[in-house]
N, CA, C, O and CB atoms as a CASP TS submission, in Angstrom:
PFRMAT TS
TARGET T0000
AUTHOR 0000-0000-0000
METHOD Language model
MODEL 1
PARENT N/A
ATOM      1  N   MET     1      23.503 -73.123 -20.659  1.00  0.00           N
ATOM      2  CA  MET     1      23.637 -73.049 -19.372  1.00  0.00           C
ATOM      3  C   MET     1      23.831 -71.723 -18.665  1.00  0.00           C
ATOM      4  O   MET     1      24.706 -70.926 -19.005  1.00  0.00           O
ATOM      5  CB  MET     1      24.571 -73.815 -19.118  1.00  0.00           C
ATOM      6  N   ARG     2      22.990 -71.517 -17.674  1.00  0.00           N
ATOM      7  CA  ARG     2      22.911 -70.291 -16.971  1.00  0.00           C
ATOM      8  C   ARG     2      24.170 -69.917 -16.187  1.00  0.00           C
ATOM      9  O   ARG     2      24.835 -70.728 -15.543  1.00  0.00           O
ATOM     10  CB  ARG     2      21.779 -70.348 -16.081  1.00  0.00           C
ATOM     11  N   SER     3      24.414 -68.700 -16.295  1.00  0.00           N
ATOM     12  CA  SER     3      25.403 -68.010 -15.469  1.00  0.00           C
ATOM     13  C   SER     3      25.223 -68.006 -13.919  1.00  0.00           C
ATOM     14  O   SER     3      24.181 -67.505 -13.496  1.00  0.00           O
ATOM     15  CB  SER     3      25.441 -66.641 -15.913  1.00  0.00           C
ATOM     16  N   SER     4      26.060 -68.474 -13.088  1.00  0.00           N
ATOM     17  CA  SER     4      25.401 -68.601 -11.564  1.00  0.00           C
ATOM     18  C   SER     4      25.563 -67.134 -10.957  1.00  0.00           C
ATOM     19  O   SER     4      26.422 -66.301 -11.248  1.00  0.00           O
ATOM     20  CB  SER     4      26.286 -69.844 -10.475  1.00  0.00           C
ATOM     21  N   LYS     5      24.552 -67.037 -10.069  1.00  0.00           N
ATOM     22  CA  LYS     5      24.383 -65.623  -9.320  1.00  0.00           C
ATOM     23  C   LYS     5      24.791 -65.937  -7.917  1.00  0.00           C
ATOM     24  O   LYS     5      24.483 -66.965  -7.314  1.00  0.00           O
ATOM     25  CB  LYS     5      22.773 -64.966  -9.348  1.00  0.00           C
ATOM     26  N   LEU     6      25.441 -65.052  -7.503  1.00  0.00           N
ATOM     27  CA  LEU     6      25.638 -65.064  -5.820  1.00  0.00           C
ATOM     28  C   LEU     6      24.304 -64.284  -5.387  1.00  0.00           C
ATOM     29  O   LEU     6      23.815 -63.380  -6.064  1.00  0.00           O
ATOM     30  CB  LEU     6      27.239 -64.135  -5.178  1.00  0.00           C
ATOM     31  N   ASN     7      23.745 -64.776  -4.096  1.00  0.00           N
ATOM     32  CA  ASN     7      22.769 -63.714  -3.632  1.00  0.00           C
ATOM     33  C   ASN     7      23.560 -63.318  -2.206  1.00  0.00           C
ATOM     34  O   ASN     7      23.914 -64.050  -1.282  1.00  0.00           O
ATOM     35  CB  ASN     7      21.012 -64.349  -3.424  1.00  0.00           C
ATOM     36  N   TYR     8      23.680 -62.052  -2.367  1.00  0.00           N
ATOM     37  CA  TYR     8      23.811 -61.126  -0.894  1.00  0.00           C
ATOM     38  C   TYR     8      22.662 -60.284  -0.687  1.00  0.00           C
ATOM     39  O   TYR     8      22.082 -59.578  -1.512  1.00  0.00           O
ATOM     40  CB  TYR     8      25.118 -60.054  -0.853  1.00  0.00           C
ATOM     41  N   GLY     9      22.366 -60.498   0.798  1.00  0.00           N
ATOM     42  CA  GLY     9      21.373 -59.580   1.176  1.00  0.00           C
ATOM     43  C   GLY     9      20.788 -60.305   2.510  1.00  0.00           C
ATOM     44  O   GLY     9      21.273 -61.344   2.956  1.00  0.00           O
ATOM     45  N   ASP    10      19.701 -59.635   3.078  1.00  0.00           N
ATOM     46  CA  ASP    10      19.234 -60.257   4.233  1.00  0.00           C
ATOM     47  C   ASP    10      18.740 -61.478   4.007  1.00  0.00           C
ATOM     48  O   ASP    10      18.229 -61.846   2.950  1.00  0.00           O
ATOM     49  CB  ASP    10      18.333 -59.558   4.859  1.00  0.00           C
ATOM     50  N   PRO    11      18.940 -62.376   5.379  1.00  0.00           N
ATOM     51  CA  PRO    11      18.662 -63.853   5.036  1.00  0.00           C
ATOM     52  C   PRO    11      16.939 -63.873   5.007  1.00  0.00           C
ATOM     53  O   PRO    11      16.395 -64.789   4.391  1.00  0.00           O
ATOM     54  CB  PRO    11      19.415 -65.022   6.336  1.00  0.00           C
ATOM     55  N   LYS    12      16.202 -62.955   5.612  1.00  0.00           N
ATOM     56  CA  LYS    12      14.800 -63.109   5.819  1.00  0.00           C
ATOM     57  C   LYS    12      14.514 -62.851   4.132  1.00  0.00           C
ATOM     58  O   LYS    12      13.784 -63.591   3.473  1.00  0.00           O
ATOM     59  CB  LYS    12      14.038 -61.922   7.086  1.00  0.00           C
ATOM     60  N   SER    13      15.079 -61.916   3.695  1.00  0.00           N
ATOM     61  CA  SER    13      14.345 -61.443   2.381  1.00  0.00           C
ATOM     62  C   SER    13      14.513 -62.528   1.270  1.00  0.00           C
ATOM     63  O   SER    13      13.624 -62.870   0.490  1.00  0.00           O
ATOM     64  CB  SER    13      14.974 -59.983   1.817  1.00  0.00           C
ATOM     65  N   LEU    14      16.099 -63.138   1.326  1.00  0.00           N
ATOM     66  CA  LEU    14      16.363 -64.000   0.564  1.00  0.00           C
ATOM     67  C   LEU    14      15.510 -65.319   0.724  1.00  0.00           C
ATOM     68  O   LEU    14      15.242 -66.026  -0.248  1.00  0.00           O
ATOM     69  CB  LEU    14      17.640 -64.131   0.677  1.00  0.00           C
ATOM     70  N   GLU    15      15.131 -65.585   1.911  1.00  0.00           N
ATOM     71  CA  GLU    15      14.210 -66.826   2.214  1.00  0.00           C
ATOM     72  C   GLU    15      12.810 -66.569   1.530  1.00  0.00           C
ATOM     73  O   GLU    15      12.209 -67.508   1.008  1.00  0.00           O
ATOM     74  CB  GLU    15      13.995 -67.056   3.906  1.00  0.00           C
ATOM     75  N   ASN    16      12.272 -65.226   1.537  1.00  0.00           N
ATOM     76  CA  ASN    16      10.940 -64.893   1.206  1.00  0.00           C
ATOM     77  C   ASN    16      11.076 -65.027  -0.407  1.00  0.00           C
ATOM     78  O   ASN    16      10.188 -65.653  -0.986  1.00  0.00           O
ATOM     79  CB  ASN    16      10.448 -63.352   1.813  1.00  0.00           C
ATOM     80  N   LYS    17      12.105 -64.491  -1.136  1.00  0.00           N
ATOM     81  CA  LYS    17      12.555 -64.768  -2.425  1.00  0.00           C
ATOM     82  C   LYS    17      12.455 -66.039  -2.822  1.00  0.00           C
ATOM     83  O   LYS    17      11.787 -66.249  -3.834  1.00  0.00           O
ATOM     84  CB  LYS    17      13.754 -64.417  -2.593  1.00  0.00           C
ATOM     85  N   ARG    18      13.067 -67.135  -2.150  1.00  0.00           N
ATOM     86  CA  ARG    18      13.034 -68.317  -2.359  1.00  0.00           C
ATOM     87  C   ARG    18      11.733 -69.160  -2.289  1.00  0.00           C
ATOM     88  O   ARG    18      11.473 -70.131  -2.999  1.00  0.00           O
ATOM     89  CB  ARG    18      13.870 -68.693  -1.635  1.00  0.00           C
ATOM     90  N   LEU    19      10.849 -68.544  -1.171  1.00  0.00           N
ATOM     91  CA  LEU    19       9.688 -68.944  -1.104  1.00  0.00           C
ATOM     92  C   LEU    19       8.635 -68.884  -2.363  1.00  0.00           C
ATOM     93  O   LEU    19       7.869 -69.774  -2.731  1.00  0.00           O
ATOM     94  CB  LEU    19       9.306 -68.311  -0.099  1.00  0.00           C
ATOM     95  N   ASP    20       8.843 -67.432  -2.977  1.00  0.00           N
ATOM     96  CA  ASP    20       8.034 -66.874  -3.908  1.00  0.00           C
ATOM     97  C   ASP    20       8.533 -67.929  -5.393  1.00  0.00           C
ATOM     98  O   ASP    20       7.712 -68.298  -6.232  1.00  0.00           O
ATOM     99  CB  ASP    20       8.360 -65.017  -3.969  1.00  0.00           C
ATOM    100  N   GLU    21       9.629 -68.180  -5.432  1.00  0.00           N
ATOM    101  CA  GLU    21      10.191 -68.889  -6.559  1.00  0.00           C
ATOM    102  C   GLU    21       9.393 -70.138  -6.654  1.00  0.00           C
ATOM    103  O   GLU    21       8.776 -70.524  -7.647  1.00  0.00           O
ATOM    104  CB  GLU    21      11.723 -69.172  -6.409  1.00  0.00           C
ATOM    105  N   ILE    22       9.493 -70.807  -5.325  1.00  0.00           N
ATOM    106  CA  ILE    22       8.802 -72.277  -5.359  1.00  0.00           C
ATOM    107  C   ILE    22       7.374 -72.055  -5.434  1.00  0.00           C
ATOM    108  O   ILE    22       6.856 -73.009  -6.014  1.00  0.00           O
ATOM    109  CB  ILE    22       9.113 -73.230  -4.026  1.00  0.00           C
ATOM    110  N   LYS    23       6.543 -71.199  -5.088  1.00  0.00           N
ATOM    111  CA  LYS    23       5.228 -71.307  -5.109  1.00  0.00           C
ATOM    112  C   LYS    23       4.786 -70.883  -6.626  1.00  0.00           C
ATOM    113  O   LYS    23       3.606 -70.907  -6.976  1.00  0.00           O
ATOM    114  CB  LYS    23       4.620 -70.441  -3.948  1.00  0.00           C
ATOM    115  N   LYS    24       5.766 -70.526  -7.416  1.00  0.00           N
ATOM    116  CA  LYS    24       5.553 -70.267  -8.867  1.00  0.00           C
ATOM    117  C   LYS    24       5.623 -71.584  -9.531  1.00  0.00           C
ATOM    118  O   LYS    24       5.005 -71.749 -10.583  1.00  0.00           O
ATOM    119  CB  LYS    24       6.606 -69.266  -9.484  1.00  0.00           C
ATOM    120  N   LEU    25       6.330 -72.543  -9.004  1.00  0.00           N
ATOM    121  CA  LEU    25       6.583 -73.845  -9.743  1.00  0.00           C
ATOM    122  C   LEU    25       5.265 -74.608  -9.687  1.00  0.00           C
ATOM    123  O   LEU    25       4.479 -74.495  -8.746  1.00  0.00           O
ATOM    124  CB  LEU    25       7.811 -74.731  -9.080  1.00  0.00           C
ATOM    125  N   SER    26       5.059 -75.416 -10.780  1.00  0.00           N
ATOM    126  CA  SER    26       3.785 -76.309 -10.824  1.00  0.00           C
ATOM    127  C   SER    26       4.054 -77.492  -9.857  1.00  0.00           C
ATOM    128  O   SER    26       5.175 -77.673  -9.380  1.00  0.00           O
ATOM    129  CB  SER    26       3.449 -76.887 -12.389  1.00  0.00           C
ATOM    130  N   TYR    27       2.973 -78.310  -9.576  1.00  0.00           N
ATOM    131  CA  TYR    27       3.128 -79.453  -8.647  1.00  0.00           C
ATOM    132  C   TYR    27       4.154 -80.367  -9.125  1.00  0.00           C
ATOM    133  O   TYR    27       4.913 -80.985  -8.379  1.00  0.00           O
ATOM    134  CB  TYR    27       1.848 -80.206  -8.461  1.00  0.00           C
ATOM    135  N   LEU    28       4.149 -80.454 -10.855  1.00  0.00           N
ATOM    136  CA  LEU    28       4.932 -81.408 -11.176  1.00  0.00           C
ATOM    137  C   LEU    28       6.628 -81.148 -10.998  1.00  0.00           C
ATOM    138  O   LEU    28       7.543 -81.949 -10.810  1.00  0.00           O
ATOM    139  CB  LEU    28       4.511 -81.693 -12.516  1.00  0.00           C
ATOM    140  N   GLU    29       6.616 -79.867 -11.126  1.00  0.00           N
ATOM    141  CA  GLU    29       8.175 -79.674 -11.041  1.00  0.00           C
ATOM    142  C   GLU    29       8.545 -79.355  -9.368  1.00  0.00           C
ATOM    143  O   GLU    29       9.716 -79.179  -9.033  1.00  0.00           O
ATOM    144  CB  GLU    29       8.688 -78.235 -12.146  1.00  0.00           C
ATOM    145  N   ARG    30       7.603 -79.312  -8.532  1.00  0.00           N
ATOM    146  CA  ARG    30       8.027 -79.329  -7.071  1.00  0.00           C
ATOM    147  C   ARG    30       8.328 -80.909  -6.688  1.00  0.00           C
ATOM    148  O   ARG    30       9.227 -81.292  -5.939  1.00  0.00           O
ATOM    149  CB  ARG    30       6.763 -78.647  -6.061  1.00  0.00           C
ATOM    150  N   LEU    31       7.408 -81.700  -7.347  1.00  0.00           N
ATOM    151  CA  LEU    31       7.689 -83.003  -7.164  1.00  0.00           C
ATOM    152  C   LEU    31       8.930 -83.715  -7.692  1.00  0.00           C
ATOM    153  O   LEU    31       9.339 -84.720  -7.111  1.00  0.00           O
ATOM    154  CB  LEU    31       6.701 -83.577  -7.602  1.00  0.00           C
ATOM    155  N   GLU    32       9.536 -83.237  -8.756  1.00  0.00           N
ATOM    156  CA  GLU    32      10.688 -83.499  -9.441  1.00  0.00           C
ATOM    157  C   GLU    32      11.910 -83.098  -8.443  1.00  0.00           C
ATOM    158  O   GLU    32      12.777 -83.928  -8.168  1.00  0.00           O
ATOM    159  CB  GLU    32      10.675 -82.708 -10.826  1.00  0.00           C
ATOM    160  N   ARG    33      11.926 -81.784  -7.921  1.00  0.00           N
ATOM    161  CA  ARG    33      13.139 -81.114  -7.238  1.00  0.00           C
ATOM    162  C   ARG    33      13.125 -82.297  -5.787  1.00  0.00           C
ATOM    163  O   ARG    33      14.161 -82.813  -5.366  1.00  0.00           O
ATOM    164  CB  ARG    33      12.799 -79.061  -6.803  1.00  0.00           C
ATOM    165  N   LEU    34      11.656 -82.573  -5.153  1.00  0.00           N
ATOM    166  CA  LEU    34      11.850 -83.541  -4.241  1.00  0.00           C
ATOM    167  C   LEU    34      12.647 -84.755  -4.450  1.00  0.00           C
ATOM    168  O   LEU    34      13.584 -85.107  -3.734  1.00  0.00           O
ATOM    169  CB  LEU    34      10.768 -83.881  -3.923  1.00  0.00           C
ATOM    170  N   PHE    35      12.164 -85.419  -5.573  1.00  0.00           N
ATOM    171  CA  PHE    35      12.591 -86.631  -5.782  1.00  0.00           C
ATOM    172  C   PHE    35      14.390 -86.584  -6.039  1.00  0.00           C
ATOM    173  O   PHE    35      15.213 -87.437  -5.708  1.00  0.00           O
ATOM    174  CB  PHE    35      11.673 -87.190  -7.044  1.00  0.00           C
ATOM    175  N   ALA    36      14.605 -85.310  -6.720  1.00  0.00           N
ATOM    176  CA  ALA    36      16.079 -84.982  -6.914  1.00  0.00           C
ATOM    177  C   ALA    36      16.599 -84.866  -5.305  1.00  0.00           C
ATOM    178  O   ALA    36      17.639 -85.429  -4.963  1.00  0.00           O
ATOM    179  CB  ALA    36      16.314 -83.417  -7.895  1.00  0.00           C
ATOM    180  N   ILE    37      15.950 -84.247  -4.545  1.00  0.00           N
ATOM    181  CA  ILE    37      16.747 -84.188  -3.245  1.00  0.00           C
ATOM    182  C   ILE    37      16.698 -85.485  -2.662  1.00  0.00           C
ATOM    183  O   ILE    37      17.722 -85.736  -2.026  1.00  0.00           O
ATOM    184  CB  ILE    37      16.223 -83.146  -2.220  1.00  0.00           C
ATOM    185  N   LEU    38      15.760 -86.484  -2.669  1.00  0.00           N
ATOM    186  CA  LEU    38      15.627 -87.587  -2.013  1.00  0.00           C
ATOM    187  C   LEU    38      16.950 -88.746  -2.666  1.00  0.00           C
ATOM    188  O   LEU    38      17.641 -89.579  -2.080  1.00  0.00           O
ATOM    189  CB  LEU    38      13.972 -88.043  -2.228  1.00  0.00           C
ATOM    190  N   GLU    39      16.883 -88.314  -4.154  1.00  0.00           N
ATOM    191  CA  GLU    39      17.832 -89.301  -4.685  1.00  0.00           C
ATOM    192  C   GLU    39      19.414 -88.864  -4.148  1.00  0.00           C
ATOM    193  O   GLU    39      20.274 -89.740  -4.068  1.00  0.00           O
ATOM    194  CB  GLU    39      17.689 -89.311  -6.428  1.00  0.00           C
ATOM    195  N   VAL    40      19.645 -87.785  -3.877  1.00  0.00           N
ATOM    196  CA  VAL    40      20.961 -87.256  -3.551  1.00  0.00           C
ATOM    197  C   VAL    40      21.255 -87.717  -2.147  1.00  0.00           C
ATOM    198  O   VAL    40      22.302 -88.275  -1.817  1.00  0.00           O
ATOM    199  CB  VAL    40      21.030 -85.686  -3.682  1.00  0.00           C
ATOM    200  N   THR    41      20.244 -87.440  -1.344  1.00  0.00           N
ATOM    201  CA  THR    41      20.019 -87.959   0.112  1.00  0.00           C
ATOM    202  C   THR    41      20.467 -89.414   0.118  1.00  0.00           C
ATOM    203  O   THR    41      21.447 -89.730   0.794  1.00  0.00           O
ATOM    204  CB  THR    41      18.416 -87.849   0.609  1.00  0.00           C
ATOM    205  N   TYR    42      19.983 -90.071  -0.405  1.00  0.00           N
ATOM    206  CA  TYR    42      20.000 -91.838  -0.568  1.00  0.00           C
ATOM    207  C   TYR    42      21.402 -91.915  -1.137  1.00  0.00           C
ATOM    208  O   TYR    42      22.246 -92.446  -0.416  1.00  0.00           O
ATOM    209  CB  TYR    42      18.674 -92.672  -1.795  1.00  0.00           C
ATOM    210  N   MET    43      21.714 -91.534  -2.137  1.00  0.00           N
ATOM    211  CA  MET    43      23.212 -91.652  -2.660  1.00  0.00           C
ATOM    212  C   MET    43      24.183 -91.342  -1.699  1.00  0.00           C
ATOM    213  O   MET    43      25.074 -92.186  -1.602  1.00  0.00           O
ATOM    214  CB  MET    43      23.510 -90.753  -3.814  1.00  0.00           C
ATOM    215  N   LEU    44      24.267 -90.278  -0.893  1.00  0.00           N
ATOM    216  CA  LEU    44      25.138 -89.735   0.031  1.00  0.00           C
ATOM    217  C   LEU    44      25.157 -90.867   1.428  1.00  0.00           C
ATOM    218  O   LEU    44      26.225 -91.184   1.952  1.00  0.00           O
ATOM    219  CB  LEU    44      24.572 -88.117   0.379  1.00  0.00           C
ATOM    220  N   LYS    45      24.218 -91.238   1.770  1.00  0.00           N
ATOM    221  CA  LYS    45      23.712 -92.190   2.793  1.00  0.00           C
ATOM    222  C   LYS    45      24.481 -93.503   2.323  1.00  0.00           C
ATOM    223  O   LYS    45      25.238 -94.001   3.156  1.00  0.00           O
ATOM    224  CB  LYS    45      21.965 -92.340   2.815  1.00  0.00           C
ATOM    225  N   THR    46      24.378 -94.078   1.161  1.00  0.00           N
ATOM    226  CA  THR    46      24.695 -95.415   0.698  1.00  0.00           C
ATOM    227  C   THR    46      26.242 -95.275   0.017  1.00  0.00           C
ATOM    228  O   THR    46      26.875 -96.183  -0.521  1.00  0.00           O
ATOM    229  CB  THR    46      23.470 -95.958  -0.428  1.00  0.00           C
ATOM    230  N   ALA    47      26.598 -94.080   0.174  1.00  0.00           N
ATOM    231  CA  ALA    47      27.904 -93.979  -0.533  1.00  0.00           C
ATOM    232  C   ALA    47      29.132 -94.735   0.148  1.00  0.00           C
ATOM    233  O   ALA    47      29.259 -94.752   1.372  1.00  0.00           O
ATOM    234  CB  ALA    47      28.254 -92.489  -0.655  1.00  0.00           C
ATOM    235  N   LYS    48      29.984 -95.327  -0.675  1.00  0.00           N
ATOM    236  CA  LYS    48      30.890 -96.080   0.289  1.00  0.00           C
ATOM    237  C   LYS    48      32.080 -95.046   0.871  1.00  0.00           C
ATOM    238  O   LYS    48      32.764 -94.297   0.174  1.00  0.00           O
ATOM    239  CB  LYS    48      31.598 -97.429  -0.547  1.00  0.00           C
ATOM    240  N   LYS    49      32.137 -95.177   2.105  1.00  0.00           N
ATOM    241  CA  LYS    49      33.198 -94.247   2.512  1.00  0.00           C
ATOM    242  C   LYS    49      34.819 -94.734   2.587  1.00  0.00           C
ATOM    243  O   LYS    49      35.332 -95.650   3.230  1.00  0.00           O
ATOM    244  CB  LYS    49      32.768 -93.794   3.882  1.00  0.00           C
ATOM    245  N   VAL    50      35.376 -93.802   1.721  1.00  0.00           N
ATOM    246  CA  VAL    50      36.797 -93.866   1.358  1.00  0.00           C
ATOM    247  C   VAL    50      37.726 -93.080   2.396  1.00  0.00           C
ATOM    248  O   VAL    50      37.652 -91.860   2.541  1.00  0.00           O
ATOM    249  CB  VAL    50      36.975 -93.271  -0.093  1.00  0.00           C
ATOM    250  N   GLN    51      38.525 -93.825   3.037  1.00  0.00           N
ATOM    251  CA  GLN    51      39.464 -93.242   3.924  1.00  0.00           C
ATOM    252  C   GLN    51      40.995 -93.504   3.234  1.00  0.00           C
ATOM    253  O   GLN    51      41.351 -94.517   2.631  1.00  0.00           O
ATOM    254  CB  GLN    51      39.269 -93.937   5.465  1.00  0.00           C
ATOM    255  N   PHE    52      41.664 -92.471   3.465  1.00  0.00           N
ATOM    256  CA  PHE    52      43.091 -92.789   2.881  1.00  0.00           C
ATOM    257  C   PHE    52      44.064 -92.794   4.117  1.00  0.00           C
ATOM    258  O   PHE    52      44.092 -92.121   5.148  1.00  0.00           O
ATOM    259  CB  PHE    52      43.605 -91.607   1.705  1.00  0.00           C
ATOM    260  N   LYS    53      44.534 -93.398   3.824  1.00  0.00           N
ATOM    261  CA  LYS    53      45.958 -93.709   5.176  1.00  0.00           C
ATOM    262  C   LYS    53      47.379 -92.860   4.758  1.00  0.00           C
ATOM    263  O   LYS    53      47.814 -93.054   3.622  1.00  0.00           O
ATOM    264  CB  LYS    53      46.591 -95.811   5.208  1.00  0.00           C
ATOM    265  N   THR    54      47.875 -92.224   5.370  1.00  0.00           N
ATOM    266  CA  THR    54      48.931 -91.380   5.120  1.00  0.00           C
ATOM    267  C   THR    54      50.227 -92.104   5.768  1.00  0.00           C
ATOM    268  O   THR    54      50.182 -92.465   6.944  1.00  0.00           O
ATOM    269  CB  THR    54      48.616 -89.922   5.712  1.00  0.00           C
ATOM    270  N   LYS    55      51.187 -92.275   5.113  1.00  0.00           N
ATOM    271  CA  LYS    55      52.620 -92.861   5.698  1.00  0.00           C
ATOM    272  C   LYS    55      53.332 -92.149   6.352  1.00  0.00           C
ATOM    273  O   LYS    55      54.399 -92.579   6.790  1.00  0.00           O
ATOM    274  CB  LYS    55      53.514 -93.275   4.839  1.00  0.00           C
TER
END
């Protein structure tokens, strides 16, 4: 497992770096990322809301 890295810097440069990273991905890898985002979004939308009552 990779160690996580924190990104510090100008938001514009970080955005450009991220776009370059995405452009290097193959079509299939981009599609897999899209489906992962859609899956998480659907799970969050349909998740049962839990409310705790304090006495």
